[in-house]
C-alpha positions in Angstrom: -5.4 -3.2 0.2 -3.3 -1.1 -2.1 -1.7 0.8 0.8 -0.8 -2.4 2.5 0.8 -3.8 -0.7 2.9 -0.7 -1.0 3.8 -0.7 2.7 5.0 -4.4 2.5 6.9 -3.8 -0.7 8.8 -0.8 0.7 9.5 -2.7 3.9 11.4 -5.4 2.0 13.2 -2.9 -0.2 11.7 -3.7 -3.6 11.0 -1.2 -6.3 7.8 -1.2 -8.2 9.7 -2.5 -11.2 11.2 -5.4 -9.3 7.8 -6.3 -7.9 6.1 -6.2 -11.3 8.9 -8.5 -12.7 8.5 -11.0 -9.9 4.8 -11.1 -10.4 5.1 -11.4 -14.2 3.0 -8.3 -14.9 3.7 -5.0 -16.5 5.0 -2.1 -14.4 2.0 0.1 -15.4 -0.5 -2.6 -14.3 1.4 -3.0 -11.0 1.3 0.8 -10.4 -2.4 0.8 -11.0 -2.8 -2.0 -8.4 -0.8 0.1 -5.8 -2.9 3.2 -6.6 -6.1 1.1 -6.2 -7.2 1.9 -9.7 -7.2 -1.8 -10.8 -8.2 -4.9 -8.9 -5.6 -7.4 -8.1 -6.4 -11.0 -9.1 -6.5 -13.5 -6.2 -3.6 -15.5 -7.6 -1.4 -12.4 -7.6 -2.4 -11.6 -4.0 -1.2 -15.0 -3.0 2.1 -14.5 -4.9 2.6 -11.1 -3.2 1.9 -12.7 0.2 4.6 -15.3 -0.5 7.1 -12.6 -1.6 6.3 -10.5 1.5 6.3 -13.6 3.8 2.9 -12.7 5.2 -0.7 -13.8 4.8 -3.0 -12.8 2.0 -5.4 -11.6 4.7 -2.8 -9.1 5.9 -2.5 -7.7 2.4 -6.2 -7.3 2.1 -6.4 -5.3 5.3 -6.5 -1.6 5.4 -3.6 0.4 6.8 -4.8 2.3 9.9 
């Protein structure tokens, strides 16, 4: 999931800082989510899906 989140963030041209601000979380916590160190709460997955204009299922998929 972490690699898909990063891929989608980069695709829409947001920095990690901007993404963390939009989600209302700290930059360090967001970075840990992208590095697959911390789990992402379901509510934040939905928020990210809305930001990326994609489904939550897509975000939870693995990049191949």
